[in-house]
C-alpha positions as CSV (number, residue, x, y, z in Angstrom):
1,M,19.2,8.3,21.4
2,E,18.7,9.4,17.8
3,P,15.5,8.1,16.1
4,T,16.0,5.2,13.6
5,K,16.2,6.5,10.1
6,H,13.9,5.0,7.5
7,T,15.4,3.3,4.5
8,I,13.9,3.9,1.1
9,A,14.6,2.0,-2.1
10,L,14.5,4.0,-5.4
11,V,14.2,1.9,-8.5
12,D,14.4,3.8,-11.8
13,D,16.6,3.5,-15.0
14,D,16.8,7.3,-15.2
15,R,20.0,8.1,-13.3
16,N,19.1,11.8,-13.2
17,I,15.9,11.0,-11.3
18,L,17.8,8.6,-9.0
19,T,20.4,11.3,-8.2
20,S,18.1,14.2,-7.6
21,V,15.5,12.2,-5.6
22,S,18.2,10.6,-3.5
23,M,19.7,14.0,-2.6
24,T,16.3,15.3,-1.6
25,L,15.5,12.2,0.6
26,E,18.9,12.1,2.2
27,A,18.7,15.8,3.0
28,E,15.4,15.0,4.8
29,G,17.1,12.3,6.9
30,F,16.3,9.1,4.9
31,V,18.8,6.4,4.0
32,V,18.5,5.7,0.3
33,R,19.4,2.6,-1.8
34,S,19.2,3.1,-5.5
35,Y,18.8,0.5,-8.3
36,T,18.6,1.0,-12.1
37,D,16.7,-2.1,-13.0
38,G,14.2,-4.5,-11.4
39,E,16.4,-7.5,-11.4
40,S,19.2,-5.9,-9.3
41,A,16.5,-4.3,-7.1
42,L,14.9,-7.7,-6.3
43,Q,18.3,-9.1,-5.4
44,G,19.1,-6.1,-3.2
45,L,15.7,-5.9,-1.5
46,T,15.8,-9.6,-0.8
47,A,19.2,-9.4,0.8
48,R,18.6,-6.1,2.6
49,P,15.0,-5.2,3.3
50,V,13.9,-1.5,3.4
51,D,11.0,0.4,4.9
52,L,9.4,1.5,1.6
53,A,10.1,1.3,-2.2
54,V,9.5,3.7,-5.0
55,L,9.4,1.9,-8.3
56,D,9.3,3.1,-11.9
57,I,7.2,0.9,-14.2
58,K,9.2,0.8,-17.4
59,M,12.7,-0.5,-16.7
60,P,15.2,-2.9,-18.4
61,R,15.8,-6.6,-17.4
62,M,12.7,-6.6,-15.1
63,D,10.0,-4.0,-15.2
64,G,8.2,-2.5,-12.2
65,M,5.1,-4.7,-12.6
66,E,7.0,-7.9,-12.5
67,L,9.2,-6.6,-9.6
68,L,6.1,-5.7,-7.6
69,Q,4.6,-9.2,-8.2
70,R,7.8,-10.8,-7.0
71,L,7.9,-8.6,-3.9
72,R,4.2,-9.2,-3.1
73,A,4.9,-12.9,-3.2
74,R,7.2,-12.6,-0.2
75,S,6.3,-9.3,1.6
76,Q,3.9,-6.5,2.2
77,L,6.5,-3.8,1.7
78,P,4.9,-0.4,1.2
79,V,5.3,0.6,-2.5
80,I,4.8,3.8,-4.5
81,F,4.7,3.5,-8.3
82,L,6.0,6.2,-10.7
83,T,3.9,6.3,-13.9
84,S,3.5,8.5,-16.9
85,K,0.5,10.8,-17.1
86,D,-0.8,9.0,-20.2
87,E,-0.4,5.5,-18.8
88,E,-3.7,5.1,-16.9
89,V,-3.7,1.4,-17.5
90,D,-0.3,1.1,-15.8
91,Q,-1.7,3.1,-12.8
92,L,-4.7,0.8,-12.4
93,M,-2.7,-2.4,-13.0
94,G,-0.1,-1.3,-10.4
95,L,-2.8,-0.8,-7.8
96,R,-4.4,-4.1,-8.6
97,L,-1.0,-5.8,-8.2
98,G,-0.7,-4.4,-4.7
99,A,1.0,-0.9,-4.9
100,D,-0.1,1.3,-2.1
101,D,0.1,4.6,-4.1
102,Y,1.3,6.1,-7.4
103,I,2.6,9.4,-8.6
104,T,2.6,10.5,-12.2
105,K,5.7,11.8,-14.0
106,P,6.9,14.6,-14.1
107,F,6.4,14.9,-10.4
108,S,7.2,17.4,-7.6
109,Q,9.9,15.9,-5.3
110,R,8.1,17.6,-2.4
111,L,4.9,15.7,-3.4
112,L,6.8,12.4,-3.5
113,L,8.3,13.2,-0.1
114,E,4.9,14.0,1.3
115,R,3.5,10.7,0.0
116,I,6.4,8.7,1.4
117,R,6.0,10.3,4.8
118,A,2.2,9.7,4.7
119,L,2.6,6.0,3.8
120,L,5.3,5.5,6.5
121,R,3.0,7.3,9.1
122,R,0.1,5.0,8.3
123,G,2.3,1.9,8.9
124,E,3.6,3.4,12.2
125,A,0.1,4.3,13.3
126,I,-1.0,0.7,12.9
127,R,2.0,-0.5,15.0
128,A,1.5,2.2,17.6
129,E,-2.2,1.5,18.0
130,A,-1.4,-2.2,18.3
131,A,1.4,-1.7,20.8
132,G,-1.1,-1.8,23.7
133,A,-3.5,-4.1,22.1
134,T,-5.0,-7.1,24.0
135,P,-6.8,-10.1,22.6
136,A,-10.1,-8.4,23.5
137,G,-9.1,-5.5,21.2
138,V,-8.9,-7.7,18.1
139,L,-11.6,-6.7,15.7
140,V,-13.9,-9.7,14.9
141,R,-16.8,-9.6,12.5
142,G,-18.2,-13.0,11.9
143,E,-15.5,-15.0,10.0
144,L,-13.2,-11.9,9.8
145,S,-10.5,-11.2,12.4
146,L,-8.2,-8.2,12.3
147,D,-5.2,-8.2,14.6
148,E,-3.3,-4.9,14.5
149,T,-0.6,-6.2,16.8
150,R,0.5,-8.7,14.1
151,H,-0.9,-6.7,11.2
152,Q,-2.8,-9.9,10.5
153,C,-6.1,-10.5,8.7
154,L,-7.8,-13.8,9.1
155,W,-10.8,-15.1,7.1
156,R,-12.3,-18.3,8.4
157,G,-9.0,-18.8,10.2
158,T,-6.8,-18.5,7.1
159,D,-4.2,-15.7,6.9
160,I,-4.7,-13.1,4.1
161,Q,-1.6,-11.0,3.4
162,L,-2.7,-7.4,3.1
163,T,-0.7,-4.2,2.3
164,V,-0.9,-1.3,4.7
165,T,-3.5,0.4,2.6
166,E,-5.6,-2.7,2.2
167,F,-5.5,-3.4,6.0
168,L,-6.7,0.1,6.7
169,L,-9.5,-0.1,4.2
170,V,-10.8,-3.4,5.6
171,K,-10.6,-2.0,9.1
172,A,-12.5,1.2,8.1
173,L,-15.3,-0.9,6.5
174,A,-15.5,-3.7,9.1
175,A,-15.5,-1.3,12.1
176,R,-19.0,-0.3,11.3
177,P,-20.8,-3.1,9.5
178,G,-23.8,-1.9,7.4
179,L,-22.6,1.7,7.4
180,V,-21.9,3.1,4.0
181,K,-18.4,4.6,3.5
182,S,-17.9,7.1,0.7
183,R,-14.8,6.9,-1.4
184,D,-13.6,10.2,0.3
185,Q,-14.1,8.7,3.7
186,L,-12.1,5.6,2.7
187,I,-9.4,7.8,1.2
188,D,-9.1,9.6,4.6
189,A,-9.0,6.3,6.5
190,A,-6.4,4.7,4.3
191,Y,-4.3,7.7,3.2
192,G,-4.9,10.4,5.8
193,E,-6.5,13.8,5.4
194,N,-5.2,16.4,2.9
195,I,-3.8,13.7,0.6
196,Y,-5.3,13.8,-2.9
197,V,-6.1,10.4,-4.3
198,D,-8.2,9.6,-7.3
199,D,-11.5,7.8,-6.6
200,R,-10.5,5.0,-8.9
201,T,-7.6,4.2,-6.6
202,I,-10.0,3.1,-3.9
203,D,-12.0,1.1,-6.5
204,S,-8.8,-0.7,-7.5
205,H,-7.9,-1.5,-3.9
206,I,-11.4,-2.9,-3.3
207,K,-11.2,-5.1,-6.4
208,R,-7.8,-6.5,-5.1
209,L,-9.2,-7.1,-1.7
210,R,-12.2,-9.0,-3.0
211,K,-9.8,-11.1,-5.1
212,K,-7.7,-12.0,-2.1
213,F,-10.7,-13.0,0.0
214,R,-12.2,-15.0,-2.9
215,Q,-9.0,-17.0,-3.2
216,I,-10.0,-18.5,0.1
217,D,-13.7,-18.2,-0.1
218,D,-15.3,-18.3,-3.6
219,G,-18.6,-17.0,-2.1
220,F,-17.1,-14.0,-0.3
221,N,-19.5,-11.0,-0.8
222,H,-19.1,-9.0,2.4
223,I,-17.7,-5.9,0.7
224,E,-20.7,-4.4,-1.1
225,T,-20.7,-1.6,-3.7
226,L,-23.4,1.0,-3.6
227,Y,-23.0,2.6,-7.0
228,G,-22.6,6.4,-6.9
229,I,-22.3,6.3,-3.1
230,G,-19.4,4.1,-1.8
231,Y,-18.9,0.8,-0.1
232,R,-20.0,-1.1,3.1
233,Y,-19.2,-4.2,5.0
234,K,-22.0,-6.7,5.3
235,E,-21.9,-8.9,8.4
236,E,-24.0,-12.1,8.3
């Protein structure tokens, strides 16, 4: 039996990028669905979900930021943003809204392919690790419960919707309470080795994680920052 092909959504108003990237991904065995604006992409992704989406930020009718917000309201679909080199604010905002990764334009298609594969592998690793999980294997740290079988994070019994990257970061921190994790260690845990990610990417993910927990618990302070060193999970 042939392995199931992953389906990738490409959303960009530049038809040259859509055509060239689609050809590259299809040559590597992916199924590709292309959209030229955020509005049509939202309709298409709602009707026919995909395994991962690559979104440009500046698009007509609905930009990538609004599209990501709409998607995050209903799913934790892995998302990679395409941004301009001089748009650092867009990069940070995209991460805070829930993007898993970003790549700056102009970009190498081989780099994009590597990032897509890495993000898909991370999701598959969670599912594979969870395939044989038992209730005793659920990670519990005080009020925190992480169930990889369901890709579920509970705080005080309330479900918190996390992206693949966010789930892996919480797992890495909570696995060893009190142990300081450097940004490089968190990058390896969430993105895999040999993937370059700017340190600020981790900072943005941590800010979003804290915001999600504080929507449930205003006093949440279990992810601590050690300035110049990294982060640690504090268990009461």
